[in-house]
N, C-alpha and C positions, 0 to 999 in steps of 0.2 A: 696099446689100446685095442688094436685090431683083434687080439686074442680074447678080449673081454666084451665084445659087442653083444654077445648073447645075454650078458648080465644087465644090459641097459634096456632091453626090450624096445618098446616104442616111445620111451620117455622123451628123449631129445636126439636130434641128429648130431653126429660128430662131424666137425669141420676142422681141417688143419689149415693154418694160414702161414705163409712164408713171405719174407721180404726178399723175393727173388724174381727174376725175369719170368713172366708167365709162360714163355716158350719152354722152359725147363721143367715145369710142373708135371707134365704128362710122364716124362721119363722118371722123375722122382716117385711119382705115384706107382708106376710100374715096378721100379726097383724095390720099393718097400711093400709091394703087394697090398696096397691100401684099397679098401672097399668104400671109402667115404670121400666126400668132396675135398679137394685141395685147392685153395684160392691164393692168389698173389696179392700182397700188400706192399707193392713196390715203394710207395711213398711213406710207408710205415705209419699210416694213420691209426690203425688199430693198436699197434705197438705203443704209440704215444698215448692213446686214450687209456690203455691199461697200465701205463707207467713202466713198460719194459724198455730200459735204456740199453746203451752199449757198455760193455765191460772193458776193463783194461786188458792188455795182453796177459798179464799174470793172473788176473781173475778168471779169464776164460780158459786159459791153459793151466789150471790149477793141478796139483798132484792128483786130486780126485778125478778130474776130467781125463787126465792121461791114463790113470788106472782104469777108468770106464772103457776107453777105447782099446786098451790092452786086453781087457776081458772079452770084448767083441771079437778081436782078432784071434784070440785063443779059441773062441767058439766057432771059428771058421768064417766070420764075416769079413768080406773084402771091403776095405775102406777106399773111398775115392777122394781125389783132390777136391777141396771145397770150391764151389762156384759162387757162393753167396758170402755175405759179410759175416765172417766167423766171430766177430766181436758183438754182434747183436744178441743180447740176452733174450731168452724166451719167456713166455708166460703161459700158464694154463688157467683156463677160466671155464666156469659153468654159468651159462646165461639162460635164464628161463624163457618160456615161450613168449612172454611179453617184452623180451629184450632187456630185462633187468639183470644186472650182474648179481649172481647168487654167491659164488665163491671165486676167489682169485689167488693164485700162487705166483709169486715173482721170485724164482730161485736165484740165489746169488751167483751160482756157477752152473754150467751145463749139466754137471753130474748130480745136482741137487733137486731135480724135478720131483714132483710128488709121485708117490706110488700110484699105479693105476687104480688099485683098490680104494684109495682115498678119493680119487676123482669119481669113481663109480658110487661111492657112499654119498658124495655131495649131490649127484644126480638123483639118487634115491630119496634124498631129503625133500626134493621137489615133489615127489609123488605123495609124500606124507603131509604136505601142506593142505 
């Protein structure tokens, strides 16, 4: 997403939410070189509201997920031991300025997140309203 911020213009701010200890977020933000806010949802209120549950071990560590991490390692990415709940499935959402949910993606596995272009297109739809 960081590489596509210029495509969003001033439409909506990007916010990343993690179900992790707030003290770890600064390091995570630095590690990923993120330019936008990262907030903690330790009690997983937002995850529950969006319907993002926890996956089974085999759902989370699917062949596609393992292949995704293998590609990252081949590209030189250094993987770190997880500090958060690895079974918490993610969600990607576009919320309009009035706080209404515009688009929601609930990927069944970590490797099935929507393409950034798909999220950018959903944000652009808001401009056309």
